[in-house]
C-alpha positions in Angstrom: 52.9 -47.2 132.5 49.4 -45.4 134.5 50.3 -46.2 137.8 54.0 -45.7 137.2 53.5 -42.1 136.2 51.3 -41.9 139.1 53.4 -43.2 141.6 56.4 -40.8 140.1 54.2 -37.9 140.3 53.6 -38.3 143.8 57.3 -39.1 145.0 58.0 -35.8 143.4 55.5 -33.9 144.7 56.9 -34.9 148.5 60.0 -34.1 147.4 59.0 -30.7 146.4 57.1 -30.4 149.1 60.1 -31.1 151.3 62.7 -28.6 149.9 60.4 -25.9 148.6 61.2 -23.5 151.4 65.0 -23.3 150.3 64.2 -22.2 146.7 61.7 -19.3 148.0 64.0 -16.8 145.9 64.5 -18.4 142.7 60.9 -19.8 142.7 59.7 -16.5 143.1 62.1 -15.4 140.0 61.7 -18.4 137.7 57.4 -18.2 138.1 57.3 -19.4 134.3 53.1 -18.4 133.9 50.8 -15.4 135.4 47.5 -16.0 134.7 44.1 -13.9 134.8 45.7 -10.6 134.8 42.7 -8.0 134.2 40.0 -10.6 134.6 36.7 -9.4 135.4 35.0 -12.5 136.6 31.2 -12.9 135.5 31.9 -11.6 131.9 32.7 -12.8 129.0 36.1 -11.3 127.9 38.7 -12.0 125.1 42.1 -13.9 126.0 45.4 -12.5 125.2 48.1 -14.9 125.4 51.8 -12.8 126.2 54.9 -14.2 125.5 57.8 -12.6 126.6 59.2 -12.5 130.4 57.0 -12.4 133.3 59.7 -11.5 135.7 58.4 -7.5 136.6 55.6 -9.5 138.2 57.8 -10.9 141.0 60.3 -8.0 140.9 60.6 -5.0 143.0 60.7 -2.1 140.7 61.2 -0.1 143.3 64.8 -0.9 143.2 66.6 -0.4 140.1 65.9 -3.2 137.6 68.6 -2.1 134.7 66.3 -3.2 132.3 63.9 -1.2 130.2 62.0 -4.3 129.4 60.4 -5.0 132.6 58.7 -1.7 132.3 57.8 -2.0 128.9 55.9 -5.5 129.0 53.8 -3.7 132.5 52.4 -1.0 129.3 51.9 -3.9 127.4 49.9 -5.5 129.7 48.1 -2.1 130.1 47.0 -1.7 127.0 45.7 -5.2 126.7 43.6 -4.0 130.0 41.9 -1.5 128.2 41.2 -3.4 125.4 39.1 -5.1 127.1 41.3 -8.4 127.5 42.1 -11.0 130.1 45.4 -11.7 130.3 48.1 -14.9 130.8 52.1 -14.0 130.9 54.4 -16.8 130.2 58.3 -17.0 129.5 59.0 -17.3 125.3 61.1 -20.1 125.5 59.8 -21.9 128.8 58.7 -24.4 126.2 57.3 -26.9 129.3 55.4 -24.1 130.7 52.8 -25.1 127.5 51.5 -28.1 129.6 49.6 -25.1 131.9 47.9 -23.6 129.5 47.7 -25.5 126.2 43.7 -26.4 127.0 43.3 -22.5 127.8 41.6 -20.8 124.5 43.0 -18.3 123.8 41.5 -15.5 121.1 45.1 -14.1 120.3 48.9 -14.8 120.8 51.6 -12.0 121.0 54.8 -11.8 121.2 58.3 -14.2 120.2 60.0 -17.3 121.0 59.4 -21.0 120.7 56.2 -20.6 123.1 55.1 -18.1 121.0 55.3 -20.1 117.8 54.5 -23.4 118.8 51.8 -22.0 120.8 50.4 -20.5 117.2 50.4 -23.9 115.9 48.4 -25.0 118.8 45.5 -22.7 118.3 45.9 -20.9 114.5 42.2 -20.0 115.0 43.8 -17.2 117.0 44.9 -14.0 116.1 48.5 -14.1 115.9 51.4 -11.3 116.3 54.8 -11.6 116.3 56.4 -8.7 118.5 60.1 -8.4 116.8 63.1 -6.8 119.3 65.7 -8.0 117.3 66.7 -8.2 113.3 65.7 -10.8 111.5 67.2 -14.3 112.1 68.5 -14.9 108.7 69.6 -11.6 108.6 71.3 -11.6 112.1 72.4 -14.8 111.2 74.6 -14.0 108.6 75.9 -10.9 109.4 77.1 -12.1 113.2 79.3 -14.8 111.3 80.9 -12.0 109.4 81.9 -10.7 112.0 83.0 -13.9 114.1 85.3 -14.6 111.0 86.8 -11.5 110.6 87.5 -11.9 114.4 89.5 -14.6 113.3 90.8 -13.2 110.8 92.9 -11.0 112.9 93.1 -12.5 116.1 93.1 -16.3 114.8 90.6 -17.0 117.8 87.2 -19.4 117.3 84.2 -18.3 118.5 80.6 -19.0 118.8 77.7 -17.4 117.7 76.8 -15.3 121.0 73.7 -13.8 120.1 71.9 -14.8 117.1 68.9 -17.3 117.2 68.2 -16.7 121.1 65.1 -15.7 121.1 64.0 -15.7 117.3 64.9 -18.4 114.6 64.5 -18.8 111.2 61.7 -21.5 110.7 59.8 -18.4 113.1 59.9 -16.3 110.6 58.8 -18.7 107.8 55.3 -18.8 109.3 52.9 -16.3 108.3 51.4 -14.5 111.4 48.0 -11.9 111.1 50.7 -9.2 111.7 54.2 -8.5 112.9 55.5 -5.4 114.9 59.1 -4.7 115.0 61.3 -2.6 116.5 64.1 -3.3 113.6 63.9 -2.6 109.6 61.3 -3.7 107.8 63.2 -4.9 104.5 63.8 -8.0 105.6 60.3 -9.2 106.3 58.9 -7.8 102.8 58.8 -10.3 100.9 55.7 -12.6 103.2 54.5 -8.3 104.6 53.1 -6.0 103.1 52.5 -4.2 105.7 54.9 -4.0 109.1 54.2 -1.7 112.2 57.4 -0.4 113.7 58.2 1.1 117.3 60.5 1.7 119.1 62.1 0.5 122.2 62.7 3.1 125.7 65.5 3.6 127.3 66.9 4.4 131.1 67.0 7.9 132.4 69.4 9.0 135.5 66.3 11.1 137.2 69.4 13.5 137.6 70.7 14.4 134.5 70.2 18.1 133.7 70.8 18.8 129.8 73.5 21.5 129.9 76.0 22.9 127.5 79.4 20.5 126.8 83.3 21.0 126.1 83.0 19.5 122.5 86.4 20.3 121.8 87.4 17.9 124.5 84.4 15.7 124.6 84.5 14.7 120.5 87.7 12.3 121.2 85.9 10.6 123.4 83.5 7.7 122.9 81.1 5.6 125.0 80.3 2.3 124.3 77.9 0.8 126.2 76.2 -2.6 125.9 77.1 -6.3 127.4 78.2 -9.8 127.0 77.7 -10.1 123.0 80.7 -8.1 122.0 81.4 -9.6 119.1 77.7 -9.3 117.4 78.5 -5.5 119.1 81.3 -4.9 117.3 83.7 -3.9 120.9 86.4 -6.2 119.5 86.5 -3.6 116.8 86.7 -0.8 119.1 89.8 -1.8 120.8 91.6 -2.8 118.1 91.7 0.6 116.8 92.0 2.8 120.4 94.7 0.2 121.3 96.8 1.8 118.4 96.1 5.4 119.0 96.2 7.0 122.2 94.3 10.9 120.9 91.2 9.1 121.3 89.4 7.6 124.4 87.3 4.8 124.9 84.4 4.2 127.4 83.6 0.7 128.2 80.7 -0.3 129.7 79.4 -3.5 130.3 81.2 -6.3 130.4 82.5 -9.3 132.4 85.5 -10.9 132.9 85.3 -13.7 130.2 84.6 -10.5 127.8 87.9 -9.1 129.4 90.0 -12.5 128.3 88.4 -12.8 124.8 89.2 -9.5 123.9 92.4 -9.1 126.2 91.7 -5.3 126.8 94.5 -3.6 127.0 95.7 -1.8 130.5 95.8 2.1 128.4 95.1 5.5 129.3 93.2 5.6 126.6 90.9 2.8 127.2 88.2 2.8 130.0 86.7 -0.6 131.2 84.3 0.5 133.5 82.7 -3.0 133.6 78.9 -2.9 134.8 77.9 0.2 134.8 74.6 1.3 136.2 72.7 4.0 134.3 71.5 5.8 137.5 74.8 6.4 139.4 77.0 9.7 138.9 79.7 7.5 137.0 77.4 7.1 134.1 76.6 10.9 134.5 80.4 12.0 134.4 81.4 9.3 131.6 77.9 10.9 129.8 79.4 14.4 130.3 82.8 13.5 129.3 82.0 12.1 125.7 80.4 13.6 122.9 79.2 10.2 121.2 77.8 6.8 121.5 79.1 3.9 119.2 77.8 1.3 118.7 79.3 -0.7 115.0 77.1 -3.7 115.9 76.2 -5.8 113.1 71.9 -6.1 114.1 70.1 -5.2 116.8 66.1 -3.9 117.6 67.5 -0.3 118.3 69.6 -1.0 120.8 68.6 0.6 124.4 71.9 1.0 125.0 71.6 3.9 122.3 68.2 5.2 123.3 69.8 5.7 126.8 72.8 7.3 125.2 70.7 9.7 123.7 68.5 10.4 125.9 71.6 11.9 128.2 72.9 14.0 125.5 74.8 11.7 123.4 75.4 11.2 119.6 74.7 7.9 118.1 77.2 6.7 116.0 75.2 3.2 114.2 75.9 1.0 111.7 73.0 1.3 108.3 71.3 -1.4 107.6 71.4 -3.1 111.5 68.0 -1.5 113.2 68.4 2.3 113.2 67.6 4.1 110.5 64.7 5.3 111.5 66.6 7.7 113.7 67.1 9.6 109.9 69.2 12.5 110.3 69.3 12.4 114.3 72.8 10.0 113.9 75.7 9.3 112.2 75.4 6.2 110.0 78.6 3.5 110.0 78.5 1.9 106.5 81.5 -0.1 107.0 82.8 -2.5 109.9 86.5 -3.1 109.0 89.2 -1.5 110.8 90.1 0.2 108.4 87.2 2.4 107.6 86.3 3.2 111.2 89.3 4.2 111.7 89.3 7.0 109.1 85.9 8.1 110.6 86.4 7.9 114.3 89.6 10.3 112.9 86.5 12.3 111.5 84.7 12.4 114.4 86.8 13.3 117.0 87.3 16.7 114.8 84.0 17.3 114.0 83.1 21.2 113.9 82.1 21.9 117.3 79.0 24.1 116.2 77.4 20.8 114.0 78.1 18.6 117.3 76.1 21.2 119.2 73.7 21.0 116.9 73.2 17.2 116.8 73.2 16.6 120.1 70.5 18.8 120.6 68.1 17.5 117.6 68.9 14.2 119.0 68.4 14.5 122.3 64.8 16.3 121.9 64.3 13.2 119.2 64.9 10.7 122.2 62.7 12.4 124.7 59.7 12.6 122.7 60.1 8.9 121.5 62.3 7.0 123.7 60.1 7.2 126.6 57.3 5.3 127.8 54.3 7.6 127.4 55.2 7.5 123.8 55.3 3.7 124.0 52.2 2.8 125.2 50.6 5.2 123.1 52.1 3.8 119.5 51.5 0.6 121.2 47.7 1.0 121.7 47.3 2.8 118.2 49.0 -0.4 116.4 47.1 -2.9 118.6 44.3 -1.5 118.1 45.0 -1.2 113.8 45.6 -4.8 114.4 42.3 -6.3 115.8 40.2 -3.8 113.9 41.5 -5.0 110.5 41.5 -8.5 111.5 38.1 -9.3 113.1 
């Protein structure tokens, strides 16, 4: 049996040597593990495993990545470096790569995903810090299923779960870790954790954006939905149902693809503008931000979505669901209390006729909040404080 395995390994190695040159780009992009970051050879260091994404270390960051998490990971690595750790970084759901690192002893395991869950079981003596970029998975499953059922009720189409459970599974949260940091709501965590740490994500900033006065008499009729392919989870279907019945309000949709358009059957109407993928650094995005008063996201569960942080950083007033990841925005946003069509239609009508002076005031307030809280220096500062506190309290 052992001889057969050695033969198999040698055969695989021979084949790989022959073909790997044809896959250079894919090999770099899919690098599963980055090891020994900040290693100070010759000195004794604590060692941390970060279970997140490695792509930032094989990406040309001079080009727009369109993702905030890459720069946030750099800040996370920087903080652990400043705290004296040697760092290994692994893709959070690449369980086969555990074989590469399982014999390395870690003092601290940070992150999420199946790799995080399995490594905390393999090394129970390590300090374990769960990093939650989404709402609690139990809540997310329940709420997304409600949206799926409501979509079927209206359109008689069966669709699967699109978002919940990709990175956070219910069994991951059944285990208690030494500490938990969340970008979402703390309420679902209180049954296990007396204290949960919270942190805001960052947003993408168009470097050419300039905050200026806006004609809200027109802009208050314009709403931006900025999202991704999980459109039922993020409530785009609800907005399309509302705006397709009206001609007095305008919906600007950014982040769709052909599959989404087919699912939702987005109508060809003058008041529903589907831009597809949008580059935040583009003039098109600046034009949309200028046209709209609001960024609306009737999502069922989020971790303070970066579509909203990005919108607020460009002077858009956020309209979001209560208790779905945005409660810490407090009075810097407008909360929705229900996702049913009749309710949303009424609220959107009210928003489209809002007092202009109130909009000017709220817009500036939410913009200043975003520029203080949703930028990389704030993320780094807050993450450093949180990790220092966790380490000091856990020895």
